[in-house]
N, C-alpha and C positions, 0 to 999 in steps of 0.2 A: 504494500500500500504506500502510495507517495505521500509526501508531506502535505500536499494540498488535500488529498483524500482524507488523511487523518484530521485535518482541520475542519473539513466539511462534516465529518462524523461528529466532531466535538460541537460544532454549531447546532446540529440537530438535537443534541442531548440537552442543551440548556436554553435554547431560544424559545420565545413565546410562540404559540401556534399562530399568532398574527404577524410574525416576522416573515421575512423573505430569505430563506437560507440560500447560500451561494449555489448549492447543488441543484436548486430549483429555478435558476434563472431561465428566462425564455430564450436566452442566447443572443447572438450577434447577427448583424446583417450578413456578414461574411463569416462562415464557419471557420474556426481555428482549432488547432490541437491544443488541449488544455495545458496550462503551465504545470510543471511538476511541484512547484513550491507555493505559488500564490493562487488564491481562489479567483474566480472571475471578477469579483468586485474589488479585490485588492489590486488586481492588474489594471482595472479601470482607473482606480485612484492614482496609481503610479504614472499611467499614461498622461493623465491630466496634469499632474505636478511637473512633468518634464516637457510639456508642450510650450511653444512660443507664446501663445496667448495668455497662459497663466503667468509667465514672467512679466509680461507687459502690464499686468494689473497693478504693479507697484508704482507706476507712474500715471495712473488714471485717477481722476478726482472722485472722492466720495460725495462731499457736499461743497467744500470750499476750494475754489479754483486757485492753483499755483500758490499754496501757502508758503510763507517765508520761514516757518519753523517746521521741524521734522516730527512734531508730536501729533499732528492731525492724522486722522485715519485716511488711508487711501483705499482704492477698491480691493487691493490685496489684503490689507489688514482687516477690512470688513469681512472678506471671504474667510479668513482664518478665524475670526470671532464667531462667524456663523457656524463653521465646522466644529469649533470647540463646544458651543452651546448645543448643537444638534447631537454630537457624540455623547455628551453627558446625558441628554434626555433619552437617546436610543439605548444607552447602556443600562440606565435605570429601569427601562420598560422591557428589557430583554429582546430588543429588536436587533437587526443586523447593523452593527456599528460601522463595518467597512462599506456597506452600501450607502449608509447615511453620509459618511465622510466623502465618498466619491461624488455624490450628488452635490453636497455643499461646496466642495472645492471647484466643481465645474459650473456652478449655477450662474456665474456672472462673466464667463469667458467672452461673451459677445457684447459686453457693455462698451459703450462709446467713450471717447474722451469727454472730459468736462461733465461727467456724471449724467444725471437724468436730463440736464440741459441739452447735452449732445443727442440724447435719444429723441427729445422733443424736436430738435432741429431736423433730424433725419425723417421724422414723421411729416414735417412740413415740406421738405425739399425733395424727398425720395418717394415715400409712400405713407399714407396714414395708417397702414397696417404694420409698419415696422415696429418690432419690439425687441428689446435686448435678449429676452428669453429665446425667441426664435432665432435670433442671430447667434446665440450661443450654440444652438443645434447646428447651424450652418458651419460654425467654426470647427466643431468636432467631427462633422461628417464630410465637409467639402474643402475647407481652407487649410487645415493642419496636415502635417505629414506629406508634403508635396502633392496635395490634392487627393490623397488616399483616405484622409480622415483618420480618426483614432479607433474606429470600429468598436465603440463601446457597447455594453449590453443594453438591451431595450429598457430595463428598469432604471438605469442611470440616465439614459436619454429622456425617458418619461418624467423623471423627477426634475431634471434641468428645465424642461419645457414648461412644467406646470408650477414652478416655484414662485412666480411673480404674482403680486396681487394689487400693486398700485394703491389706489385709495378705496379699492373694493374690499369685499369680505376676506378676512384672513383665511377662513376655510369656507369656500363657496357651497351653496346648496346643490348646485348642479354637479352630479358625480363625474361628468365628463371633464370638468375643470379641475378635478382632484387628481393627484398622482395615484397611480395604480397600486402603490405600496405604502404602507404606513411610514416607512423610512422617508419616502419622498414628502409625505405630509408633515413629518417632523421638521424637515429642512425648511419648508414653506413657513412654518410658525417660527422657527429659530431665526430665519432671515428677518422677519418682522421684529422679533424681540431684540435682535442685535442692532439693527439700524436705529430703532427708537432710542435705545440706550446710549450707543456711542455717538450718534449725531447730537443728542442732547449734551453730552459731555463736551464735544467739540464746539458746540454753539456757545456754551458758557465760557469755555477757554478763549474763544475768539472775541468775546464781548458783544456778540449779537443779541444775547439775552443774559439775564442775571438769574441766579439760583432762585431768588425769592419770587420770580415771575411764574415759575412752574406751578400749575394748579395744586392747591393744598390737598385735594383728594388723591392726586397722583403721588405726591410726596408721602402721604400717610399710608396709602395702600401698597405702593411699590418700593418706597425707600427714597432716601435723600442723596445717595451716592451711586456711582456706577456699579460698585460691587453689590450693594444692597438690592438695587433694582434687578440685576441679573439673577441673583440668588432667589429673589421672590418669584420672578417669572418662571424660572426653571422648576423650582420645587412645587409651585402651584400647578403647573401643567402635569407634572408627574403624578401628583396626588389626586388630581381631578379626572384624569383620563382613565377609562375603564371599559370593559366589554359589556355590551348590552345586546341581548337577543342574537348572540353569535357574531356581533360586529364590534370591532374595537374602535372606540370613539375618542379621538384626541381633542381635548378642549380644556381651556383654563376655567377656573371658577368664574361665576358671574361677576363678582366684585372686581377681580383682577382683570378680567376681560374688559369691563367697562372703564377701568382706570387706564389700560393700554390704549383703548380707542380715544379716550379723552386726551391722553398724551400725544397721540398721533395728530388729532385735530389742532392741538396747541402748536406742535412742530410745523405743521403746514402753514398755519396762520402767521407764526412769528419767526420761523427760520427759513423754510424752503421757499416761501413767497415774500421774504423780507426784502427791503430795497437793496441791501448789499448783495444778496444772492441774485436778485433779478438783474442788477447792473452787470454782474459777471456773466449772466445768461445772455444778455444782449451782445456782450463782447464775443463770447464763444459762438453765438449764432452767426455773427459777421465772419469770423474766421472759417467756420465749417461751410457756410454757404458759398463763400468765394472760392474755397478749395474745391468744393463739389463742382461748381461751374467750370473752373479751370481744367479739371481733369476730364470732364465730359468733352472738352474741346481738344485735348492733347492726349490721344491714345498712347503715343510712344512714351510719354512721361508716366502715364498710368501704369503701363506694363512694367516699366522700370521700377516704379515705386512698389508695386505688388511683389516684384522679385526681391527688392531690398528687404521687405518684411516677410519673405519666404511664404507667400500666400498661394498655395495650390499649384505651384509650377506652371505648366502650360495647359492646364486642364479646364480652362474657362472658355475655350472656343465655342462660339455659338450663343453665349449668354449675352443678354443686353448690356450695353456699356453702363447704363444707369445702375444695374445690379453690381457690377464690378466696382464702380466708384463708391457705392454704398459700403461694400465690403472693405475697401481701402480706407475710407474715412472711419468706419467703426473700429477698425483694427489699430488705429493710431493711438499713441499715448498723448497726454496733454502736451508735453514738451515737444514731442515730434511734430504735432500739428502746429504749434506756435513757431517752432524753428522753420518748418517748411513754409509757413505763411510768410515769415520774414524774408526768407530766401527768394520767394517768388514775387513778392509785392513791395518789399522795401527797396529803396535805391541803394546801390552798392557804393562804398566809399570811392572817391575819385583820387587816384594816387599819381596821376601823370604830373611830372615836373613842368613848371612854367618858366621859360627862358626870359 
């Protein structure tokens, strides 16, 4: 028996009947010989961590554009916080921690530069149907690995696709909008918990809001510090989730859920839609819109740029140029986009000597 098979046997011995054991994965789009050491979901996790798109997350905005200090969250540190919270929840509920971690680490691979501002821009200039979750799927299926994709399991792909909730319900009523695994549903909730908590932390650090502005009900029910809020959210979800009529229902208690929704409303009104963040949105919109128009008109530069970012090799023949420009824009980091914009549109220093 291989190491992988021993591990799969161990999974089946302790996991909840509502978990998704690695040995029961529905498989990959392209069949592969199983690894002798790693389970299918462990292999997915490693492929995500080693891909180009994952590394670029370190220079993509979470909320605050181009911060001058290093302590603000980036899209990468957000991803790591989601993975930590999701793993803690999955472990306590005897779900598959490896599947949960793989989904969490891959959930934002398609996120644009400049955070959700960049996503909004691409909705306006490319397609109203653009979403970072669907772009994440395109990253792992089309753009990575020289156009071959990462060939992830269907459970990880499903969890990545269905992690996003925007201002909608954390867990929607429509089962079609829910991940097919409880592990994917854990990531969706952990993503919500993580960004509420750390975005509040960064907003106070930046001076956009003050601690005392946070609604008293949120401070009382969730806690006054990052650590207290995270602990409350995680413990409450674990203790409140249970099986009912043969179905496992993930849900926080009514009081904590209400406090989290109130905190989200406060964050949207006072942080995400604040004049400071909106001012940066207008700047990022100008940068991305002008880059988009430029590369629509210059296919040679587009192809070179995609090659520089190692995006899919030559496997894009026949795709609309708008689709390729969208891929290129979405794959950029903040600083790459700003540097490219400066190189294309700012005048170069004139160094010729005058006699």
